[in-house]
N, C-alpha and C positions, 0 to 999 in steps of 0.2 A: 566339391560336393556339393550343394546346397541340401542344408541338414530339416532342411524347412520341410522339402516338398511331400506328396505333391499336397500343394497350395493356390487359390484361381488367381492368379496372377497378378492381377489389381493390388493381391493385396499383401502383397511385394516388401510394399515400404515401409507398414508395418510392427517385420516379427519381432517378437521381442528374442530369441534364441538367432545364436548365429555364431561361425565355424573361423569368428574374428579377434572373437571372448569379447566383445560390447553385445549390452543392451541398449536399445533406443525405448525409454517409457517417457507416458505424459508425467508429469510433474508439476510442482510447487514448489519453489521455496517463498518463503515469507518471512516478515524479523517486525517488531510490534518496540514503539517508542510510545511516552508518554509525553504532553506536548503541557505546559504546561503556566496559566496565567498570567499576565504582564510578563514575563521571566523570559521565554524561552526566542531565540531571533534563528535557532540549526537545532537538525534532531539529525544521530548520525543515525547507518540502518546497517544490519549486517557484520557487523562487530562484538558481537559475543556468541553464545554456545549456550544451545536451551537450559544444561542440567536437567529439573525436575519440572519446569517449563516446556514442555513440550507445546502451549497454545501460540509462546513466548515470538518464537522460532526455532526451525528447521536444521541449522549451523551446526555443521560438528568440528569448526575449530572459523575461528572471526574473519571476517574480510575473504575470503579462499576458500574451493571447493580439495575436495582431502582424491590425491590418485585413487584409478582410474578413472572420476568422475568428470564431466563437464555439463553445463548447459547452456542450454539454445532457449532467449529471451525472447520470445514470439508475445508477450502483451506488461502493460503495465500497470499495475492495482494500486489504490488507493481506497481505505475504510478505515471509519471510525469506529469505537470501538464507545457506541454513545449507550445511552440506554433513554428508553420512549418514557419521558416522560410531559405538564402536564403546564400552562399558564393563565393566570385569568389577562384577556382584555385590557382590559382595567377604560379609561375615559376615550382608547382610539383616536391617539396621537399621531405624529409624523414623530417620533421618537423613534427611534431600533426596538425594535419589542427583546426583552431581555430571557434571551428560550439556545437553549442547543442546538437549533435550525441555525438562530444568526451567528452563533461559534462558527459553523462547518463553512458560512454564503462568507465567512470572511477567513478562515484559514485557505478557502481551496483559490479565494480571487486574487490574495494577494501573495500566493507561498509559490514558492519554483521547486519543483526536485531538480537535483545535478547527480550525471554516476562519472563515477572511475572505471575504468576495466584495464588492466597495467599501467601503463601511463600516459594512457589515454581518455580526453575528455568527452563526455558525450550532455546533452541534454542545454541548456538548460528547458525544463515543461512545465512552463503554468499548470497549475496543483486544479484547474476543475477542468481538462482536458486528457483527466484522470481517471472516470470513474471507474466507482467501485464495478458499477452494474447492477450484480447478485448478492441480492441480498434481502430485505423483506421487506413486501411491501403490504399498506393496502391500505381502505378510509375507516377510520376511526373517531370518535363524539368522546367529547369528559365531559357536556355540561352546556350550559344556552351559554353562559358566558367567557369555557374553556377553549383552549387549542389543543390538539392534540401536538403535541414538540421533538420534533426527531427529526437529525439531518444526516444528510450521505451526501454523498455523493452518485447522481444517478447517469446513464449515456448509454450510448452506443463505447465498446469496449475500443480503446486508442492502436493497432496494430502497427509494431514496425516493423518498416523498413526497410532499405531491410532489416534482420534480424540482423539481435546480441546474439555472440558467445563467448562464455565465459570459460577459460580453458581448466585444467588439474592445475589444481594449488599457483593461479593466474593471479594475484591481488586484487580486487576487487570494491570500493565504500560508493554507502549512494547518500547519500543526505536530502533532503529537505531545510530548506530557509527561508526564513520570514525581511527580507533587510528590507534599507531605508529610513531614517529616522520618523518620530513619532511629530514632528514638528513640520514634515514635507508639504506641500499643498495636497497633494492625495497621501489620503492611511500610510502610513511603513511600518515596522521593525514586531513586537509580540502583539496579540490580539490579546484583550481582555477578557476572556471570558467570562460565561454566566456564573453565579454562582450558587452553591446547589447545596439545601444544609446547612446553611450559617455560614459554609468556609472562606473566608476569609482566599487563599490559594484555592484555583476551581487545577487541574490535571483532564486531558482528553486522550486514553489511551489511539492512539493512530497507525495503522497494520497499514506497509514498503510488502506483493505479494507483482515473482512472479509468473507470467503461465507461458510452459514453451515442452521440453523435454530436454529429460536428461538420458544420456549417457553413461552402465557405469558395468563391470566385470561380470561377467556372469557370476552368477552364486552354483 
């Protein structure tokens, strides 16, 4: 017996109740870690629970979903928690402009994302292929010789095809890595972030977010 009738037939794939005991809902899984300037070569995500900081993650237990929850990953996004700043363009020489914009250029150009679900490895994906896509956009000016400074990864979402499913109680890990040594002909290793408020050691929170669908028990 279909407990959702009467509904249009084309809506049957989107019902939020089922007599099988599970419902499928649109959902996100997300996790935030701080990149430390000149130090970080690897960040591991989804390995802690929210506690009082729901803005940092929505995981209920480290590295797995509780039974009977499962998650179908359809997109992966990367988002930095940087703030808008201004920078004096100075003499306009050819040296890299010390800015948050340049920070994101370096992090996205040189970093890779790796994933493991159970014992299977997925990726690696260069970070520049995984844009945040959705964030505040707009043009602004801070003065005749000042540049608006805000860096973020933009572009079309990278859709996973085929999708990846995380089963209940299945271990999974996600990491961002900046491999290689600073002495390589092509820059590698940790990125030196622009300084802020005189701080010698700068940090930049980075968020990994999965777009997809979650199956859970009917409440």
